[in-house]
C-alpha positions in Angstrom: -19.1 16.0 -18.9 -21.7 18.4 -20.3 -25.4 18.1 -19.5 -26.5 19.0 -23.0 -24.7 16.1 -24.8 -26.8 13.0 -24.0 -24.8 10.6 -26.3 -21.8 10.8 -24.0 -21.4 7.8 -21.8 -21.6 8.0 -18.0 -18.3 6.2 -17.5 -16.3 8.4 -20.0 -13.7 10.0 -17.8 -11.6 12.8 -19.1 -9.8 13.8 -16.0 -6.8 11.9 -14.7 -7.5 12.9 -11.1 -10.9 11.3 -10.7 -11.5 8.7 -8.0 -12.5 6.0 -10.5 -9.4 6.6 -12.5 -7.3 6.0 -9.4 -9.3 2.8 -8.5 -8.7 1.5 -12.0 -4.9 1.6 -11.4 -5.6 -1.5 -9.2 -7.4 -3.5 -12.0 -4.9 -6.4 -11.7 -5.7 -6.7 -8.0 -9.4 -6.6 -8.7 -9.0 -9.5 -11.1 -6.9 -11.5 -8.6 -9.5 -10.9 -5.8 -12.3 -11.9 -8.2 -10.4 -15.2 -8.9 -9.9 -15.8 -5.2 -13.6 -15.3 -4.5 -14.5 -17.8 -7.2 -12.2 -20.4 -5.7 -13.6 -19.9 -2.2 -17.1 -19.9 -3.7 -16.4 -23.3 -5.3 -15.0 -24.6 -2.0 -18.1 -23.4 -0.1 -20.3 -25.1 -2.6 -18.5 -28.4 -2.0 -18.8 -27.9 1.7 -22.5 -27.1 1.3 -23.0 -30.7 0.1 -20.9 -32.2 2.9 -22.3 -30.3 5.9 -25.6 -31.5 7.3 -28.5 -29.0 6.9 -29.8 -27.4 10.0 -26.4 -27.2 11.8 -24.5 -24.0 12.6 -21.8 -25.0 10.1 -24.5 -25.0 7.3 -25.7 -21.6 8.3 -22.2 -20.2 8.3 -21.6 -21.8 4.9 -24.7 -20.1 3.5 -23.6 -16.7 4.9 -20.2 -17.3 3.4 -21.7 -18.0 0.0 -23.8 -14.9 0.2 -20.8 -12.7 1.1 -18.6 -14.3 -1.6 -21.3 -13.6 -4.2 -21.4 -9.9 -3.2 -17.7 -9.5 -3.2 -17.1 -11.4 -6.5 -19.8 -9.2 -8.1 -18.1 -6.1 -6.8 -14.6 -7.1 -7.8 -15.6 -8.5 -11.2 -17.7 -5.4 -11.9 -14.8 -3.1 -11.1 -12.5 -5.1 -13.3 -15.0 -4.9 -16.2 -15.7 -1.3 -15.6 -12.0 -0.4 -15.7 -11.5 -2.5 -18.8 -14.1 -0.4 -20.7 -12.5 2.8 -19.7 
């Protein structure tokens, strides 16, 4: 990438030995992990309704939902980024 060409996209990768290029070889696994996170997120949402608020199980469920949101965002973002490359 040259610094004088501002129209060039940030994610335009010319080299085959870049780290992002090697990560994108695992795009099917990122899609699978994204789907698994969505399934566990749905199950956690159901358990959020069942578990009584104020208990330790409720706190663990909230932490589980927060972690699943972070991981699903990362895996889904990587899958989309690799699709655009």
